[in-house]
C-alpha positions as CSV (number, residue, x, y, z in Angstrom):
1,M,0.0,0.0,0.0
2,C,2.8,2.4,0.7
3,T,4.3,1.9,-2.7
4,I,1.0,2.6,-4.4
5,L,0.5,5.8,-2.3
6,F,4.0,7.0,-3.1
7,Y,3.5,6.3,-6.8
8,T,0.2,8.1,-6.9
9,V,1.6,11.2,-5.1
10,K,4.7,11.2,-7.3
11,N,2.6,11.0,-10.5
12,M,0.3,13.7,-9.2
13,Y,3.1,16.2,-9.4
14,E,4.7,15.1,-12.7
15,G,4.3,17.6,-15.5
16,R,3.3,20.4,-13.1
17,A,3.0,23.6,-15.2
18,D,3.9,25.8,-12.2
19,V,7.2,23.9,-11.8
20,G,7.8,24.3,-15.5
21,R,7.1,28.0,-15.3
22,A,9.5,28.4,-12.4
23,K,12.3,26.5,-14.3
24,A,11.7,28.7,-17.4
25,Y,11.8,31.9,-15.3
26,I,15.1,30.8,-13.7
27,R,16.6,29.9,-17.1
28,E,15.6,33.3,-18.5
29,H,16.8,35.3,-15.5
30,W,19.9,33.4,-14.5
31,R,22.1,36.5,-14.6
32,E,19.9,38.3,-12.0
33,K,20.2,37.8,-8.2
34,F,18.0,34.9,-6.9
35,D,14.6,36.4,-6.1
36,M,12.0,34.0,-4.7
37,D,9.2,36.7,-4.9
38,A,9.9,37.3,-8.6
39,I,9.8,33.5,-9.3
40,T,6.5,33.2,-7.4
41,A,5.1,36.2,-9.2
42,A,6.1,34.7,-12.6
43,V,4.5,31.4,-11.7
44,G,1.4,33.2,-10.4
45,S,-0.8,30.2,-9.4
46,V,0.7,29.2,-6.0
47,S,2.3,30.7,-2.9
48,G,6.0,30.8,-2.5
49,R,5.9,28.2,0.3
50,H,3.9,25.8,-1.8
51,L,6.1,26.4,-4.9
52,R,9.2,25.6,-2.9
53,R,7.6,22.4,-1.6
54,I,6.3,21.2,-4.9
55,F,9.5,22.1,-6.8
56,K,11.6,20.1,-4.4
57,E,9.2,17.1,-4.6
58,V,9.2,17.1,-8.4
59,T,12.9,17.9,-9.1
60,G,14.6,16.6,-6.0
61,R,16.3,20.0,-5.7
62,T,15.4,23.3,-4.1
63,L,14.7,26.3,-6.3
64,F,18.0,27.9,-5.1
65,V,20.1,24.8,-5.9
66,Y,18.4,24.7,-9.4
67,Y,19.2,28.4,-9.9
68,Q,22.8,27.7,-8.9
69,N,23.1,24.8,-11.3
70,V,21.6,26.8,-14.2
71,K,24.0,29.6,-13.5
72,I,27.0,27.3,-13.5
73,E,25.8,25.6,-16.7
74,K,25.3,29.0,-18.5
75,I,28.7,30.2,-17.4
76,Q,30.3,27.0,-18.6
77,E,28.6,27.4,-22.0
78,I,30.0,31.0,-22.3
79,C,33.5,29.8,-21.3
80,W,33.4,27.0,-23.9
81,R,32.3,29.3,-26.6
82,A,35.2,31.6,-25.8
83,I,37.7,28.8,-26.4
């Protein structure tokens, strides 16, 4: 029963549009300082607290860690282009 419950809850959050919008906002605004209020406003449909919880459940990372990873990835892309 625990496995079924976990599977149901996990699938409930797959493909969440609000998580996708948060990811898109971070990818577009990676050069800016991390701003949870701006991300929440861009998503628009949930509170910041709920967004943080859902994002972590769906991606396995916090919003800030995701932001840091995107920032590192983008900087690496710029460096590789310069070589």
